[in-house]
N, CA, C and O atoms as a printed pandas DataFrame, in Angstrom:
     atom_number atom_name residue_name chain_id  residue_number  x_coord  y_coord  z_coord
0              1         N          MET        A               1    0.828   -1.178    0.000
1              2        CA          MET        A               1    0.000    0.000    0.000
2              3         C          MET        A               1    0.871    1.239    0.000
3              4         O          MET        A               1    1.841    1.350    0.750
4              5         N          GLY        A               2    0.500    2.152   -0.850
5              6        CA          GLY        A               2    1.236    3.411   -0.902
6              7         C          GLY        A               2    0.474    4.498   -0.187
7              8         O          GLY        A               2   -0.757    4.499   -0.171
8              9         N          SER        A               3    1.204    5.424    0.405
9             10        CA          SER        A               3    0.544    6.561    1.064
10            11         C          SER        A               3    0.885    7.840    0.315
11            12         O          SER        A               3    1.994    8.011   -0.191
12            13         N          GLU        A               4   -0.083    8.719    0.259
13            14        CA          GLU        A               4    0.150    9.987   -0.432
14            15         C          GLU        A               4    0.831   10.963    0.515
15            16         O          GLU        A               4    0.467   11.070    1.686
16            17         N          SER        A               5    1.805   11.658    0.001
17            18        CA          SER        A               5    2.523   12.637    0.809
18            19         C          SER        A               5    1.836   13.988    0.700
19            20         O          SER        A               5    1.417   14.383   -0.388
20            21         N          SER        A               6    1.717   14.699    1.810
21            22        CA          SER        A               6    1.099   16.023    1.808
22            23         C          SER        A               6    2.107   17.120    1.435
23            24         O          SER        A               6    1.738   18.284    1.280
24            25         N          LYS        A               7    3.368   16.741    1.297
25            26        CA          LYS        A               7    4.394   17.717    0.934
26            27         C          LYS        A               7    4.335   18.008   -0.560
27            28         O          LYS        A               7    4.080   17.123   -1.377
28            29         N          LYS        A               8    4.582   19.293   -0.898
29            30        CA          LYS        A               8    4.617   19.666   -2.306
30            31         C          LYS        A               8    5.990   19.332   -2.875
31            32         O          LYS        A               8    6.986   19.299   -2.152
32            33         N          ALA        A               9    6.026   19.087   -4.168
33            34        CA          ALA        A               9    7.302   18.827   -4.829
34            35         C          ALA        A               9    8.126   20.107   -4.808
35            36         O          ALA        A               9    7.559   21.196   -4.903
36            37         N          PRO        A              10    9.446   20.009   -4.687
37            38        CA          PRO        A              10   10.263   21.221   -4.673
38            39         C          PRO        A              10   10.129   21.980   -5.986
39            40         O          PRO        A              10    9.965   21.386   -7.051
40            41         N          ALA        A              11   10.203   23.298   -5.889
41            42        CA          ALA        A              11   10.086   24.144   -7.081
42            43         C          ALA        A              11   11.296   23.949   -7.978
43            44         O          ALA        A              11   12.395   23.660   -7.506
44            45         N          ASP        A              12   11.087   24.107   -9.251
45            46        CA          ASP        A              12   12.172   24.008  -10.223
46            47         C          ASP        A              12   13.100   25.205  -10.025
47            48         O          ASP        A              12   12.659   26.338  -10.215
48            49         N          PRO        A              13   14.368   25.004   -9.651
49            50        CA          PRO        A              13   15.264   26.126   -9.369
50            51         C          PRO        A              13   15.534   27.001  -10.591
51            52         O          PRO        A              13   15.961   28.145  -10.434
52            53         N          ARG        A              14   15.298   26.498  -11.800
53            54        CA          ARG        A              14   15.538   27.303  -12.994
54            55         C          ARG        A              14   14.439   28.329  -13.212
55            56         O          ARG        A              14   14.662   29.327  -13.897
56            57         N          THR        A              15   13.252   28.106  -12.643
57            58        CA          THR        A              15   12.133   29.018  -12.857
58            59         C          THR        A              15   11.630   29.665  -11.574
59            60         O          THR        A              15   10.742   30.516  -11.634
60            61         N          SER        A              16   12.164   29.294  -10.425
61            62        CA          SER        A              16   11.662   29.846   -9.175
62            63         C          SER        A              16   12.157   31.284   -8.982
63            64         O          SER        A              16   13.225   31.664   -9.464
64            65         N          ASP        A              17   11.356   32.062   -8.271
65            66        CA          ASP        A              17   11.686   33.446   -7.954
66            67         C          ASP        A              17   11.287   33.657   -6.505
67            68         O          ASP        A              17   10.102   33.763   -6.189
68            69         N          VAL        A              18   12.290   33.720   -5.613
69            70        CA          VAL        A              18   12.052   33.736   -4.174
70            71         C          VAL        A              18   12.863   34.850   -3.531
71            72         O          VAL        A              18   13.997   35.117   -3.930
72            73         N          VAL        A              19   12.264   35.505   -2.519
73            74        CA          VAL        A              19   12.950   36.561   -1.772
74            75         C          VAL        A              19   13.067   36.137   -0.316
75            76         O          VAL        A              19   12.122   35.611    0.272
76            77         N          LEU        A              20   14.253   36.376    0.259
77            78        CA          LEU        A              20   14.507   36.190    1.680
78            79         C          LEU        A              20   14.701   37.575    2.283
79            80         O          LEU        A              20   15.621   38.295    1.894
80            81         N          VAL        A              21   13.844   37.954    3.227
81            82        CA          VAL        A              21   13.958   39.250    3.903
82            83         C          VAL        A              21   14.812   39.037    5.144
83            84         O          VAL        A              21   14.487   38.208    5.994
84            85         N          TYR        A              22   15.929   39.802    5.246
85            86        CA          TYR        A              22   16.833   39.583    6.376
86            87         C          TYR        A              22   17.108   40.820    7.202
87            88         O          TYR        A              22   17.822   40.729    8.200
88            89         N          GLY        A              23   16.573   41.974    6.831
89            90        CA          GLY        A              23   16.831   43.160    7.645
90            91         C          GLY        A              23   16.063   44.362    7.146
91            92         O          GLY        A              23   15.361   44.309    6.136
92            93         N          ARG        A              24   16.218   45.465    7.894
93            94        CA          ARG        A              24   15.575   46.732    7.536
94            95         C          ARG        A              24   16.641   47.779    7.289
95            96         O          ARG        A              24   17.740   47.717    7.840
96            97         N          SER        A              25   16.293   48.749    6.443
97            98        CA          SER        A              25   17.219   49.846    6.156
98            99         C          SER        A              25   17.325   50.760    7.368
99           100         O          SER        A              25   16.533   50.665    8.306
100          101         N          ASP        A              26   18.315   51.645    7.336
101          102        CA          ASP        A              26   18.522   52.567    8.453
102          103         C          ASP        A              26   17.321   53.484    8.666
103          104         O          ASP        A              26   17.003   53.825    9.805
104          105         N          ASP        A              27   16.643   53.894    7.577
105          106        CA          ASP        A              27   15.483   54.782    7.717
106          107         C          ASP        A              27   14.202   54.030    8.064
107          108         O          ASP        A              27   13.172   54.653    8.323
108          109         N          GLY        A              28   14.251   52.697    8.073
109          110        CA          GLY        A              28   13.105   51.886    8.440
110          111         C          GLY        A              28   12.034   51.770    7.368
111          112         O          GLY        A              28   10.987   51.166    7.601
112          113         N          LYS        A              29   12.285   52.341    6.191
113          114        CA          LYS        A              29   11.267   52.328    5.134
114          115         C          LYS        A              29   11.511   51.246    4.083
115          116         O          LYS        A              29   10.647   51.007    3.238
116          117         N          ALA        A              30   12.659   50.595    4.120
117          118        CA          ALA        A              30   12.993   49.571    3.123
118          119         C          ALA        A              30   13.432   48.302    3.839
119          120         O          ALA        A              30   13.795   48.320    5.016
120          121         N          TYR        A              31   13.390   47.202    3.098
121          122        CA          TYR        A              31   13.836   45.914    3.623
122          123         C          TYR        A              31   15.024   45.425    2.824
123          124         O          TYR        A              31   15.053   45.547    1.600
124          125         N          ASP        A              32   16.004   44.872    3.519
125          126        CA          ASP        A              32   17.151   44.254    2.862
126          127         C          ASP        A              32   16.754   42.834    2.493
127          128         O          ASP        A              32   16.189   42.099    3.303
128          129         N          VAL        A              33   17.062   42.459    1.245
129          130        CA          VAL        A              33   16.624   41.155    0.762
130          131         C          VAL        A              33   17.712   40.453   -0.034
131          132         O          VAL        A              33   18.623   41.082   -0.572
132          133         N          LEU        A              34   17.594   39.144   -0.092
133          134        CA          LEU        A              34   18.333   38.307   -1.026
134          135         C          LEU        A              34   17.282   37.687   -1.929
135          136         O          LEU        A              34   16.260   37.193   -1.454
136          137         N          ARG        A              35   17.534   37.713   -3.232
137          138        CA          ARG        A              35   16.563   37.189   -4.188
138          139         C          ARG        A              35   17.203   36.111   -5.029
139          140         O          ARG        A              35   18.253   36.320   -5.638
140          141         N          GLN        A              36   16.562   34.952   -5.060
141          142        CA          GLN        A              36   16.992   33.879   -5.941
142          143         C          GLN        A              36   16.028   33.831   -7.097
143          144         O          GLN        A              36   14.848   33.521   -6.939
144          145         N          ARG        A              37   16.559   34.146   -8.276
145          146        CA          ARG        A              37   15.771   34.114   -9.514
146          147         C          ARG        A              37   16.443   33.101  -10.409
147          148         O          ARG        A              37   17.503   33.358  -10.980
148          149         N          GLY        A              38   15.808   31.934  -10.526
149          150        CA          GLY        A              38   16.455   30.853  -11.262
150          151         C          GLY        A              38   17.690   30.407  -10.501
151          152         O          GLY        A              38   17.616   30.126   -9.305
152          153         N          ALA        A              39   18.828   30.341  -11.187
153          154        CA          ALA        A              39   20.073   29.907  -10.555
154          155         C          ALA        A              39   20.874   31.083  -10.011
155          156         O          ALA        A              39   21.928   30.867   -9.412
156          157         N          GLU        A              40   20.412   32.325  -10.197
157          158        CA          GLU        A              40   21.155   33.514   -9.771
158          159         C          GLU        A              40   20.641   34.039   -8.440
159          160         O          GLU        A              40   19.444   33.981   -8.158
160          161         N          ILE        A              41   21.561   34.554   -7.620
161          162        CA          ILE        A              41   21.216   35.158   -6.341
162          163         C          ILE        A              41   21.662   36.610   -6.364
163          164         O          ILE        A              41   22.797   36.917   -6.730
164          165         N          GLU        A              42   20.745   37.515   -5.964
165          166        CA          GLU        A              42   21.023   38.954   -5.970
166          167         C          GLU        A              42   20.737   39.526   -4.588
167          168         O          GLU        A              42   19.819   39.072   -3.904
168          169         N          ALA        A              43   21.517   40.519   -4.176
169          170        CA          ALA        A              43   21.258   41.259   -2.943
170          171         C          ALA        A              43   20.646   42.596   -3.324
171          172         O          ALA        A              43   21.023   43.189   -4.335
172          173         N          GLY        A              44   19.713   43.067   -2.528
173          174        CA          GLY        A              44   19.096   44.348   -2.836
174          175         C          GLY        A              44   18.217   44.819   -1.706
175          176         O          GLY        A              44   18.276   44.305   -0.589
176          177         N          SER        A              45   17.393   45.814   -2.017
177          178        CA          SER        A              45   16.448   46.323   -1.039
178          179         C          SER        A              45   15.101   46.532   -1.711
179          180         O          SER        A              45   15.012   46.726   -2.924
180          181         N          MET        A              46   14.059   46.488   -0.897
181          182        CA          MET        A              46   12.693   46.684   -1.390
182          183         C          MET        A              46   12.051   47.756   -0.540
183          184         O          MET        A              46   12.219   47.793    0.679
184          185         N          ARG        A              47   11.305   48.638   -1.209
185          186        CA          ARG        A              47   10.552   49.644   -0.468
186          187         C          ARG        A              47    9.181   49.791   -1.100
187          188         O          ARG        A              47    9.006   49.473   -2.276
188          189         N          PRO        A              48    8.204   50.270   -0.339
189          190        CA          PRO        A              48    6.858   50.403   -0.882
190          191         C          PRO        A              48    6.788   51.492   -1.945
191          192         O          PRO        A              48    7.609   52.410   -1.966
192          193         N          LEU        A              49    5.802   51.379   -2.822
193          194        CA          LEU        A              49    5.571   52.405   -3.833
194          195         C          LEU        A              49    4.991   53.643   -3.158
195          196         O          LEU        A              49    4.156   53.540   -2.260
196          197         N          ASP        A              50    5.446   54.820   -3.602
197          198        CA          ASP        A              50    4.913   56.082   -3.105
198          199         C          ASP        A              50    4.387   56.884   -4.277
199          200         O          ASP        A              50    5.069   57.016   -5.293
200          201         N          ASP        A              51    3.171   57.426   -4.149
201          202        CA          ASP        A              51    2.595   58.246   -5.206
202          203         C          ASP        A              51    3.504   59.429   -5.524
203          204         O          ASP        A              51    3.993   60.115   -4.626
204          205         N          GLY        A              52    3.720   59.651   -6.806
205          206        CA          GLY        A              52    4.500   60.801   -7.249
206          207         C          GLY        A              52    5.998   60.606   -7.222
207          208         O          GLY        A              52    6.735   61.490   -7.661
208          209         N          LYS        A              53    6.473   59.483   -6.722
209          210        CA          LYS        A              53    7.913   59.226   -6.676
210          211         C          LYS        A              53    8.288   58.248   -7.776
211          212         O          LYS        A              53    7.502   57.363   -8.114
212          213         N          PRO        A              54    9.493   58.400   -8.341
213          214        CA          PRO        A              54    9.901   57.499   -9.423
214          215         C          PRO        A              54   10.079   56.064   -8.940
215          216         O          PRO        A              54   10.349   55.809   -7.766
216          217         N          ILE        A              55    9.919   55.145   -9.874
217          218        CA          ILE        A              55   10.116   53.729   -9.590
218          219         C          ILE        A              55   11.490   53.341  -10.103
219          220         O          ILE        A              55   11.810   53.560  -11.271
220          221         N          HIS        A              56   12.296   52.767   -9.231
221          222        CA          HIS        A              56   13.633   52.303   -9.602
222          223         C          HIS        A              56   13.631   50.790   -9.527
223          224         O          HIS        A              56   13.600   50.219   -8.437
224          225         N          GLY        A              57   13.662   50.138  -10.674
225          226        CA          GLY        A              57   13.659   48.680  -10.686
226          227         C          GLY        A              57   12.296   48.112  -10.968
227          228         O          GLY        A              57   11.496   48.712  -11.687
228          229         N          GLU        A              58   12.031   46.958  -10.403
229          230        CA          GLU        A              58   10.799   46.228  -10.679
230          231         C          GLU        A              58    9.712   46.560   -9.662
231          232         O          GLU        A              58    9.992   46.995   -8.545
232          233         N          VAL        A              59    8.466   46.346  -10.076
233          234        CA          VAL        A              59    7.325   46.383   -9.164
234          235         C          VAL        A              59    6.914   44.936   -8.970
235          236         O          VAL        A              59    6.555   44.251   -9.928
236          237         N          VAL        A              60    6.967   44.470   -7.727
237          238        CA          VAL        A              60    6.682   43.074   -7.429
238          239         C          VAL        A              60    5.659   42.959   -6.310
239          240         O          VAL        A              60    5.443   43.888   -5.532
240          241         N          ARG        A              61    5.046   41.801   -6.258
241          242        CA          ARG        A              61    4.158   41.446   -5.157
242          243         C          ARG        A              61    4.749   40.220   -4.502
243          244         O          ARG        A              61    5.128   39.272   -5.190
244          245         N          LEU        A              62    4.834   40.221   -3.180
245          246        CA          LEU        A              62    5.380   39.091   -2.451
246          247         C          LEU        A              62    4.234   38.266   -1.869
247          248         O          LEU        A              62    3.288   38.804   -1.294
248          249         N          LYS        A              63    4.341   36.961   -2.031
249          250        CA          LYS        A              63    3.357   36.032   -1.465
250          251         C          LYS        A              63    4.044   35.220   -0.387
251          252         O          LYS        A              63    5.020   34.517   -0.650
252          253         N          ALA        A              64    3.528   35.321    0.831
253          254        CA          ALA        A              64    4.134   34.633    1.966
254          255         C          ALA        A              64    4.090   33.122    1.768
255          256         O          ALA        A              64    3.139   32.575    1.211
256          257         N          ARG        A              65    5.136   32.473    2.236
257          258        CA          ARG        A              65    5.180   31.011    2.205
258          259         C          ARG        A              65    4.723   30.476    3.548
259          260         O          ARG        A              65    4.966   31.086    4.589
260          261         N          ASP        A              66    4.062   29.340    3.516
261          262        CA          ASP        A              66    3.553   28.740    4.752
262          263         C          ASP        A              66    4.674   28.234    5.657
263          264         O          ASP        A              66    4.524   28.223    6.879
264          265         N          ASP        A              67    5.787   27.818    5.075
265          266        CA          ASP        A              67    6.845   27.172    5.840
266          267         C          ASP        A              67    7.872   28.124    6.438
267          268         O          ASP        A              67    8.758   27.672    7.162
268          269         N          SER        A              68    7.788   29.445    6.162
269          270        CA          SER        A              68    8.783   30.373    6.682
270          271         C          SER        A              68    8.213   31.781    6.760
271          272         O          SER        A              68    7.440   32.198    5.897
272          273         N          ALA        A              69    8.600   32.505    7.794
273          274        CA          ALA        A              69    8.139   33.886    7.964
274          275         C          ALA        A              69    8.990   34.887    7.178
275          276         O          ALA        A              69    8.611   36.051    7.048
276          277         N          VAL        A              70   10.131   34.444    6.657
277          278        CA          VAL        A              70   11.035   35.368    5.958
278          279         C          VAL        A              70   11.211   35.046    4.479
279          280         O          VAL        A              70   11.924   35.764    3.778
280          281         N          LEU        A              71   10.577   33.979    3.989
281          282        CA          LEU        A              71   10.650   33.611    2.571
282          283         C          LEU        A              71    9.343   33.955    1.868
283          284         O          LEU        A              71    8.256   33.706    2.389
284          285         N          PHE        A              72    9.470   34.540    0.661
285          286        CA          PHE        A              72    8.308   34.954   -0.109
286          287         C          PHE        A              72    8.491   34.567   -1.568
287          288         O          PHE        A              72    9.595   34.650   -2.105
288          289         N          ASP        A              73    7.407   34.145   -2.206
289          290        CA          ASP        A              73    7.401   33.942   -3.650
290          291         C          ASP        A              73    7.181   35.298   -4.303
291          292         O          ASP        A              73    6.406   36.111   -3.798
292          293         N          VAL        A              74    7.856   35.550   -5.422
293          294        CA          VAL        A              74    7.802   36.847   -6.090
294          295         C          VAL        A              74    6.921   36.766   -7.328
295          296         O          VAL        A              74    7.043   35.848   -8.139
296          297         N          GLU        A              75    6.034   37.742   -7.457
297          298        CA          GLU        A              75    5.213   37.900   -8.651
298          299         C          GLU        A              75    5.552   39.277   -9.229
299          300         O          GLU        A              75    5.287   40.298   -8.593
300          301         N          VAL        A              76    6.133   39.308  -10.426
301          302        CA          VAL        A              76    6.561   40.557  -11.046
302          303         C          VAL        A              76    5.372   41.197  -11.762
303          304         O          VAL        A              76    4.744   40.573  -12.617
304          305         N          HIS        A              77    5.065   42.455  -11.403
305          306        CA          HIS        A              77    3.981   43.196  -12.047
306          307         C          HIS        A              77    4.510   44.151  -13.110
307          308         O          HIS        A              77    3.818   44.429  -14.089
308          309         N          HIS        A              78    5.715   44.650  -12.931
309          310        CA          HIS        A              78    6.346   45.536  -13.922
310          311         C          HIS        A              78    7.840   45.283  -13.833
311          312         O          HIS        A              78    8.422   45.333  -12.749
312          313         N          ASP        A              79    8.468   45.008  -14.987
313          314        CA          ASP        A              79    9.873   44.603  -14.951
314          315         C          ASP        A              79   10.855   45.763  -14.864
315          316         O          ASP        A              79   12.056   45.528  -14.730
316          317         N          GLY        A              80   10.389   47.001  -14.936
317          318        CA          GLY        A              80   11.276   48.132  -14.727
318          319         C          GLY        A              80   12.063   48.571  -15.938
319          320         O          GLY        A              80   12.806   49.550  -15.864
320          321         N          ARG        A              81   11.924   47.882  -17.040
321          322        CA          ARG        A              81   12.636   48.275  -18.254
322          323         C          ARG        A              81   11.686   49.025  -19.161
323          324         O          ARG        A              81   10.510   48.677  -19.266
324          325         N          SER        A              82   12.193   50.056  -19.817
325          326        CA          SER        A              82   11.375   50.824  -20.747
326          327         C          SER        A              82   11.169   50.006  -22.010
327          328         O          SER        A              82   12.126   49.493  -22.589
328          329         N          SER        A              83    9.920   49.885  -22.434
329          330        CA          SER        A              83    9.649   49.100  -23.630
330          331         C          SER        A              83    9.859   49.907  -24.901
331          332         O          SER        A              83   10.012   49.327  -25.976
332          333         N          THR        A              84    9.869   51.238  -24.803
333          334        CA          THR        A              84   10.011   52.069  -25.996
334          335         C          THR        A              84   11.439   52.540  -26.215
335          336         O          THR        A              84   11.785   52.977  -27.313
336          337         N          GLY        A              85   12.264   52.458  -25.196
337          338        CA          GLY        A              85   13.627   52.960  -25.311
338          339         C          GLY        A              85   13.707   54.466  -25.139
339          340         O          GLY        A              85   14.777   55.054  -25.299
340          341         N          ARG        A              86   12.577   55.101  -24.813
341          342        CA          ARG        A              86   12.524   56.546  -24.592
342          343         C          ARG        A              86   12.091   56.811  -23.158
343          344         O          ARG        A              86   11.550   55.925  -22.498
344          345         N          PRO        A              87   12.328   58.033  -22.670
345          346        CA          PRO        A              87   11.858   58.365  -21.316
346          347         C          PRO        A              87   10.339   58.303  -21.226
347          348         O          PRO        A              87    9.641   58.386  -22.237
348          349         N          ALA        A              88    9.848   58.159  -20.034
349          350        CA          ALA        A              88    8.408   58.089  -19.816
350          351         C          ALA        A              88    7.748   59.426  -20.142
351          352         O          ALA        A              88    8.350   60.487  -19.979
352          353         N          LYS        A              89    6.510   59.357  -20.601
353          354        CA          LYS        A              89    5.728   60.570  -20.869
354          355         C          LYS        A              89    5.147   61.007  -19.531
355          356         O          LYS        A              89    4.253   60.356  -18.990
356          357         N          VAL        A              90    5.661   62.111  -19.005
357          358        CA          VAL        A              90    5.237   62.543  -17.678
358          359         C          VAL        A              90    4.266   63.706  -17.712
359          360         O          VAL        A              90    3.674   64.034  -16.683
360          361         N          ALA        A              91    4.081   64.348  -18.870
361          362        CA          ALA        A              91    3.144   65.463  -18.973
362          363         C          ALA        A              91    2.017   65.076  -19.929
363          364         O          ALA        A              91    2.256   64.512  -20.997
364          365         N          SER        A              92    0.799   65.386  -19.530
365          366        CA          SER        A              92   -0.350   65.072  -20.375
366          367         C          SER        A              92   -0.515   66.131  -21.461
367          368         O          SER        A              92    0.104   67.193  -21.403
368          369         N          ASP        A              93   -1.354   65.835  -22.450
369          370        CA          ASP        A              93   -1.631   66.807  -23.508
370          371         C          ASP        A              93   -2.286   68.058  -22.926
371          372         O          ASP        A              93   -1.998   69.172  -23.364
372          373         N          GLN        A              94   -3.162   67.877  -21.947
373          374        CA          GLN        A              94   -3.826   69.014  -21.314
374          375         C          GLN        A              94   -2.792   69.908  -20.622
375          376         O          GLN        A              94   -2.893   71.133  -20.692
376          377         N          TYR        A              95   -1.806   69.310  -19.959
377          378        CA          TYR        A              95   -0.742   70.071  -19.304
378          379         C          TYR        A              95    0.046   70.876  -20.339
379          380         O          TYR        A              95    0.341   72.052  -20.124
380          381         N          ARG        A              96    0.384   70.238  -21.463
381          382        CA          ARG        A              96    1.157   70.928  -22.504
382          383         C          ARG        A              96    0.377   72.102  -23.096
383          384         O          ARG        A              96    0.957   73.156  -23.357
384          385         N          LYS        A              97   -0.941   71.932  -23.313
385          386        CA          LYS        A              97   -1.759   73.027  -23.840
386          387         C          LYS        A              97   -1.768   74.203  -22.870
387          388         O          LYS        A              97   -1.663   75.358  -23.283
388          389         N          GLY        A              98   -1.892   73.909  -21.599
389          390        CA          GLY        A              98   -1.863   74.970  -20.587
390          391         C          GLY        A              98   -0.521   75.671  -20.562
391          392         O          GLY        A              98   -0.459   76.896  -20.461
392          393         N          TRP        A              99    0.560   74.901  -20.654
393          394        CA          TRP        A              99    1.915   75.466  -20.677
394          395         C          TRP        A              99    2.076   76.378  -21.889
395          396         O          TRP        A              99    2.578   77.496  -21.774
396          397         N          ASP        A             100    1.646   75.891  -23.050
397          398        CA          ASP        A             100    1.768   76.690  -24.276
398          399         C          ASP        A             100    0.936   77.961  -24.207
399          400         O          ASP        A             100    1.356   79.001  -24.715
400          401         N          SER        A             101   -0.242   77.896  -23.586
401          402        CA          SER        A             101   -1.080   79.095  -23.512
402          403         C          SER        A             101   -0.439   80.168  -22.639
403          404         O          SER        A             101   -0.720   81.354  -22.815
404          405         N          ILE        A             102    0.399   79.779  -21.722
405          406        CA          ILE        A             102    1.067   80.748  -20.845
406          407         C          ILE        A             102    2.419   81.180  -21.411
407          408         O          ILE        A             102    2.725   82.372  -21.440
408          409         N          TRP        A             103    3.224   80.224  -21.858
409          410        CA          TRP        A             103    4.620   80.496  -22.168
410          411         C          TRP        A             103    4.976   80.550  -23.644
411          412         O          TRP        A             103    6.034   81.072  -23.995
412          413         N          ALA        A             104    4.136   80.033  -24.507
413          414        CA          ALA        A             104    4.489   80.017  -25.935
414          415         C          ALA        A             104    4.555   81.452  -26.476
415          416         O          ALA        A             104    3.809   82.329  -26.042
416          417         N          LYS        A             105    5.461   81.665  -27.428
417          418        CA          LYS        A             105    5.582   82.989  -28.028
418          419         C          LYS        A             105    4.355   83.249  -28.886
419          420         O          LYS        A             105    3.936   82.409  -29.682
420          421         N          LYS        A             106    3.798   84.422  -28.703
421          422        CA          LYS        A             106    2.628   84.811  -29.485
422          423         C          LYS        A             106    3.073   85.259  -30.870
423          424         O          LYS        A             106    4.077   85.956  -31.014
424          425         N          ARG        A             107    2.320   84.856  -31.882
425          426        CA          ARG        A             107    2.622   85.280  -33.251
426          427         C          ARG        A             107    2.044   86.659  -33.475
427          428         O          ARG        A             107    0.948   86.968  -33.008
428          429         N          ASP        A             108    2.776   87.475  -34.184
429          430        CA          ASP        A             108    2.294   88.813  -34.545
430          431         C          ASP        A             108    1.218   88.654  -35.616
431          432         O          ASP        A             108    1.498   88.106  -36.683
432          433         N          PRO        A             109   -0.013   89.122  -35.358
433          434        CA          PRO        A             109   -1.096   88.919  -36.324
434          435         C          PRO        A             109   -0.883   89.695  -37.623
435          436         O          PRO        A             109   -1.578   89.436  -38.605
436          437         N          HIS        A             110    0.061   90.643  -37.654
437          438        CA          HIS        A             110    0.282   91.446  -38.840
438          439         C          HIS        A             110    1.328   90.859  -39.780
439          440         O          HIS        A             110    1.537   91.391  -40.871
440          441         N          THR        A             111    1.992   89.771  -39.379
441          442        CA          THR        A             111    3.008   89.191  -40.238
442          443         C          THR        A             111    2.353   88.229  -41.207
443          444         O          THR        A             111    1.341   87.597  -40.904
444          445         N          LEU        A             112    2.955   88.136  -42.375
445          446        CA          LEU        A             112    2.462   87.222  -43.397
446          447         C          LEU        A             112    3.091   85.842  -43.196
447          448         O          LEU        A             112    4.155   85.715  -42.591
448          449         N          ASN        A             113    2.433   84.833  -43.701
449          450        CA          ASN        A             113    2.962   83.464  -43.596
450          451         C          ASN        A             113    4.159   83.311  -44.457
451          452         O          ASN        A             113    4.749   82.232  -44.507
């Protein structure tokens, strides 16, 4: 007779993405982490997103693991790389129209085209 094991099979190390949280930054707003992505291990820090502040790196969501309080599975929501190769568009068309209405040079109505 065989018995079924309640343990899950180990994750494939080539595709796993796991973070180990091991400390806090001096300002208390960031966490020091080690991240295993596939076969590579990286050291870094994570901090929460703040409205109006630039994003440096990836936007991720951490999912707690049942077997450890300091290990988390990583779900990447934004990879942090520009897809267009150009800077982000930070001003809307409405903002530009307002800027032009204030600062653009006025054309002399008496000049010919």
